C-alpha positions, 0 to 999 in steps of 0.5 A: 499499500502505497500511503506516503502522505497518510500515515503521519497525517493519520496519526496526528491528524494536522489538528492544529492547522487546516492549510487554507492554501490557493489553488496554485496552478490547477483547475477549479472544477466539481470533476469525479476523479474517484468514487468510494461506495457511492461518495465522489471525491472531487479535482478540488479534494485534491487540488486542495493538497497538490496545492503547497507541494506543487509550490514546493515542487517548482522550486526544485523541477521544471519541465518533464522532470516536474510533470511527472512528480506532480503525476506520482503527487496527485495519485498519492494524494488520491489514494490518500483520500479513498482512504481517509474516506473509508475511515470516515464512512467507517466512523459513521458507521460505528456512530462515532460523533464529534461535540460542538466543543471540540471544534471550537478547540481547533478553530480557537487554535486557528484563530490564534495564528492571527493578528486579529478576527478580521485576517483570520475572517479576510484569510477565509475569504480570499481563500474562498473557505466558509467557517462553515466548510472548516468546521466540516473539515475538522469535524471530519478529520476529528472522526477519522481520528477517533476511528482510527484511534479506536480501531488501531491505536488502541488495539497497539501494545507494547510489551517488556519482552519485545522492548528487550528483544528488541533491544539485543537485536539491535545494540549497536543502533543505539552505540554512542560514539566516543566523546571529548569534552572540550573547552575552547579559545577562539580569535575571528580571523579579521583583515589583519590575519597575521595579527590574530595568527601571532596572538594565537600563538601568543596564548598558546604559549602563556598555556605552555607556561601554566597559565589556567585556560580559562582565565586565557577564554574569558581574557581572549576569546571571541566565542559565544561560550566564553560566558560558560568559560568556553565549555563546549561540553562532551562533543561526539565523533564525527561532530567536529571538523576534521581536523580539528577532532583528528587533533582533540581526540589524540589529546589527553585529559588535561592536554590543550592543542596548538592553535588551529586554523579554520576558515573562520579564525583560530582555535585553541582546546583544552580536553576536559574528560574523555569517555570511551564508545559504549552502548546506554543500557536497556533501562536507558532506552526503554522509550525511544525503544517504545516508540519505534515498535510502537510505531511499526506496530500501528502502521502495520495495522493501519495498512492491514485494517485499511486493505480490510476495508477496501476488500469489501468497498466499491472503489472506482478511480477516474484519473491518475491511472491509479485504480483501486478495488 
């Protein structure tokens, strides 16, 4: 099942904001593009979702490539709309309801994105969306959310045994690379690079004579972390510039570097501590692993459930060369 747009859509339902988008380069027409158990999906339904995608694609692609990308997007959007229609129909069969105050909360949340009620009203008017239409969309989204919660989310459980088994089978995924705790002094390269280089070497000479690194940080450093005495915290291997990383990870605790030139300036580092590469215990990873397993289970159960809805439905696709039955 190709559900590129819908899995995250279903889980979050985009409740905080329904995009009020213009239909960029799309045809305003009531053309029916699919029928799901006697209920129509129109070209406008597709265009509403396609509009922001079109704008994004148009800034990246052109010509035939743009056409092909849009063709795929249209097919995926239509597939999403068909599945959402099926879920909505099932929610109505199950006699799920939405209270007006639930819709009021979402409308109020949307209004909070605008400076005034007048600005909100103008946005609806400019995009040819009435408040009645907006409330109808929110109601449908809430019904979809409730149906998915009832049929899928509420039935997914992750046991401690599953977490332990996942941890044992995927330990290396959680490995934390070697780390080094650093302080730094930074001098910005200005019009007189020779002078900056000279100052960096003078600082290094003072360090060799036993002057405290923190004292020199506070006296010379131009980095924002000067307020923290140059403390960078622990840095993972792979997170620093190559020329810096190679040097600092080869130092012992308490040692410092010679001035290291970068494109923006000169650095001096002191190693305050080190941590070897390690794998955290399962106790520290409970929630992360639970979330991974839960998401996998939800996606699998959602796909199975939707496929079951499709099997007992009549679906006729009239466009995009993609049929559901």
